[in-house]
C-alpha positions in Angstrom: 16.4 15.5 60.8 13.0 15.3 59.2 11.8 17.7 56.9 8.2 19.2 57.3 6.7 18.5 54.3 3.9 18.6 51.9 2.3 16.7 49.5 -0.5 14.1 51.0 -2.2 13.1 47.4 -5.3 14.6 46.2 -4.4 17.7 47.9 -1.2 18.8 45.5 -3.7 21.1 43.1 -5.3 22.6 46.0 -2.1 23.4 48.1 -0.4 24.2 44.6 -3.7 26.5 43.2 -3.5 28.3 46.8 0.6 29.1 46.8 0.4 30.3 42.9 -2.4 32.7 44.8 -0.6 33.6 47.2 2.5 34.3 45.2 0.5 36.2 42.3 -1.1 38.5 45.3 2.0 39.6 46.6 3.3 40.9 42.9 1.1 43.6 42.5 1.6 45.0 45.9 5.3 44.8 44.4 4.3 46.6 41.4 2.1 48.9 43.1 5.7 50.0 44.8 7.7 50.2 41.8 6.8 53.1 39.3 7.8 55.2 42.0 10.6 53.8 43.6 11.7 55.2 47.5 15.0 53.8 48.6 12.8 53.4 52.1 11.1 50.9 50.6 13.3 48.8 49.1 13.4 46.2 52.3 9.4 46.0 51.7 9.8 45.6 48.3 12.9 43.0 48.5 11.0 41.0 51.4 8.0 41.0 49.4 10.3 39.3 46.4 11.7 36.5 48.4 8.2 35.9 49.8 6.6 35.6 46.5 9.8 33.2 45.4 8.8 31.4 48.5 5.6 29.9 47.3 6.1 29.9 43.7 8.5 27.3 45.1 5.9 25.0 47.0 3.3 26.1 43.4 6.5 24.4 41.3 7.2 21.6 44.1 3.6 20.4 44.1 3.1 20.4 40.3 6.3 18.5 39.3 7.3 17.0 42.3 3.7 16.2 44.3 5.4 17.7 47.7 6.6 21.1 49.0 8.8 21.8 52.0 6.5 23.8 54.5 8.8 26.2 55.4 12.4 28.0 54.4 15.0 26.1 56.6 17.2 24.5 53.6 15.2 25.2 51.1 18.1 24.9 48.7 19.0 21.7 50.3 15.6 20.5 49.8 15.4 21.7 46.3 19.2 19.9 45.0 17.6 16.9 46.2 14.8 17.3 43.8 17.6 18.2 40.8 16.3 21.8 40.9 20.4 23.2 41.4 19.3 26.3 38.8 16.0 26.9 41.5 18.0 26.6 44.7 20.6 28.9 43.3 18.4 31.5 42.5 16.4 30.9 46.0 19.6 31.5 48.3 20.9 34.2 46.0 17.0 35.9 47.6 18.0 34.8 50.4 21.3 36.8 50.9 19.6 39.5 49.5 17.0 40.0 52.2 19.0 39.0 55.0 21.2 41.8 53.8 18.6 44.5 53.2 16.6 43.7 56.5 19.4 43.0 59.0 22.1 45.0 57.5 22.4 48.8 55.9 19.9 50.2 53.8 19.5 48.4 50.4 20.3 50.7 47.0 18.2 50.2 43.8 20.8 46.8 42.4 19.7 45.3 45.1 16.3 45.2 44.7 16.6 44.5 40.8 18.5 41.8 41.9 15.7 40.4 44.0 13.8 40.8 42.1 15.4 39.4 38.5 15.7 36.2 41.3 11.8 35.9 41.9 11.7 36.6 38.0 14.0 33.4 37.7 11.6 31.2 40.1 8.9 32.2 38.7 9.7 30.9 35.4 10.7 28.0 36.8 7.9 27.0 39.0 5.2 27.4 35.9 6.9 25.9 32.9 
């Protein structure tokens, strides 16, 4: 199977900046939901953390490897193939939390906190 990759020379920094701005915008929305945490928005917070993490991974891959995967399927493998095991593990853990919260039972505060911790780890990797 052929992976969908982006990383055309000269467009790298523009793509990276767009992903950084998208991630930061999503994170601003997450912050607005946090002060008065309502369990009814837990799914939205986790989904938003997942979306921001996806953009941070695209940003990090562009800046570190000059390419990124344009969709989330097999993203963990894509990262591992580039020597980014820790980030792959964080992504897959966040994805499991997302799946459990979106398709399973109502996520609780612990799931939200764990999801936000994985987002923070991915953001740190992307911006170092």
